[in-house]
C-alpha positions, 0 to 999 in steps of 0.5 A, a space after each residue: 664520475 657521471 661520465 665514468 658511470 655511463 660506460 662499460 665496466 671493461 672500458 672503466 677498468 681500463 680508464 682507472 688502469 691507464 690513470 694508475 699507471 700514469 700516476 706510477 710513472 710521474 711518481 717514478 720520474 719525480 723520485 728519480 729527479 729528486 735523487 738525481 742532480 738538483 741545481 738551485 741558485 743562491 748568492 751569486 752561486 749555483 748549488 750542485 747536489 747529486 743524489 741529495 748529497 752536496 757536489 759543488 758550487 759554480 760561482 759567476 758573481 763579482 769574480 775574475 772568472 767563473 770557477 767551480 768550488 768545492 769539488 766533493 767526492 766520497 766522505 765529502 773529500 775536497 779533490 781541490 785546494 781551498 785557498 784562495 776561496 778558504 784559507 786552511 793551515 798548511 795549504 800553499 797560498 801561490 798562485 792566486 788565480 788558480 781557483 779550483 776548476 776554471 777555464 781561462 787562457 793567457 793570451 786572447 789578442 795580446 790580453 791575459 785571462 789567465 792571471 788575476 792580478 797585475 804582472 809587471 805591465 800587464 794588467 788582466 782581463 776579465 771573463 764577466 758572466 752575462 747571463 744563463 742560458 740554462 740551468 736544468 736539474 735532471 735525474 740523469 744530468 744537471 745542465 748550467 750554460 751561460 753566456 760570458 763576455 771577454 772584457 780587456 782592461 779598458 773595459 772593451 768586450 773582445 769576444 764571448 764564450 759559451 759554457 756547457 757544464 753537464 754534471 752526471 748522476 753517477 753513484 760511485 763517481 763524479 763525472 763533470 763535462 765542460 765544453 767552451 765555445 769561443 766566439 769572435 763576436 766582436 771581431 778576430 780572435 787570436 788565441 795566442 801561444 802561452 803555457 798559460 791555460 787553459 781547461 785547469 783544476 788545482 788538485 787537493 795539497 795532500 795530492 801533490 808530488 811535491 810539497 813547500 819547502 819543510 813539509 814532508 815529500 808529496 805522495 801524489 802521482 801523474 800519469 797520462 795515456 802514453 804511459 808517461 809518468 809524474 814530472 815528465 807528463 809536463 809539456 806532453 801530448 796525451 788523450 788523458 791525464 790522470 793525478 791521484 794521491 792520498 786525501 784523508 785515509 783514501 786515494 782519490 783521482 782526477 782525470 781529464 779526457 781530452 775529446 777527438 773532436 777538438 782542435 790539436 787532439 790529443 793536446 798538450 798538458 801543463 801539469 805541475 807537480 806542485 798541484 797545477 793540472 790543465 789541458 792547453 792546445 795553444 803553448 806549443 813553443 813552450 812545450 816543445 821548446 821553440 823559442 825561436 817560434 813564439 807564435 807557433 801554437 797561435 790559433 786564429 778564430 775569424 770574426 763572426 766564427 767560433 771554435 769549441 773544445 770539449 773535456 771531461 773531469 772524471 773524479 773517482 777513487 783510487 789510481 788510474 788503474 783501479 779507477 779504469 781511467 783508459 775505459 772511461 776515456 774510450 766511453 767519453 770518446 764515443 760521446 759527441 
């Protein structure tokens, strides 16, 4: 105060003006962060809130691979199936490895990282969380970046990956970017040709096109960027695919966007009428029916190198037209 009393009234007024402006900006930034994307850790999970509303949890401890569950939209409606995380009457209990939203591939150096349970003589590997490289809340975007180990059934680490998930602060929809950098950190990696992969989500049961035997027919639909619809979208190449259907009294949609920088863009799609929805750039011999060339879709990552795949999940209301999926994809293609 003595310092302020010793300077001229004009300078003193400007000092107070600066301090007021600084306090206003700081308060505005804190308010924005509080109303933006907030990520907190608790009991082996990261809880994600957008605008103070629960959106999802990132599960990383004591699991076969990291996954996001639940994924909530308007009115807390769930975009994904609950099983096997939660038993809900009427839900199909098939494919225990279809855990809401996840990334995995069914053949890396011959190891199956897609399945969770042994099948035949095949024992699956595990994607083991090593550490977080960044966990950041923010007014515009929240970030989860993790380092994971690809562990074979014998306990040997054959490679690593870095997963970067960005959750955008959007009021009327939900947008999640999921980037995976697969590193040949422990020697050459061969990402093998199989339909079992890779960037995947299992949609809510009511969004299915078909239902288990004895239940009413499903009312969901699938459409891709090329105008192909429903069951015909399986194994086709497209820039994006949208899966939409009824959830409660509203129609919800999920679109996955393939990024132009990805190898083999536009990708092939392992999308099923029973609810599995996955982008897969590897399963060429399955998708194209080339059974004589089972390694056609192999992708080799030399020792010490890496390959990166980028995807966007766009959770919206309505069908692909109401959600303006094509326009939203164009926006995504302009991102790095």
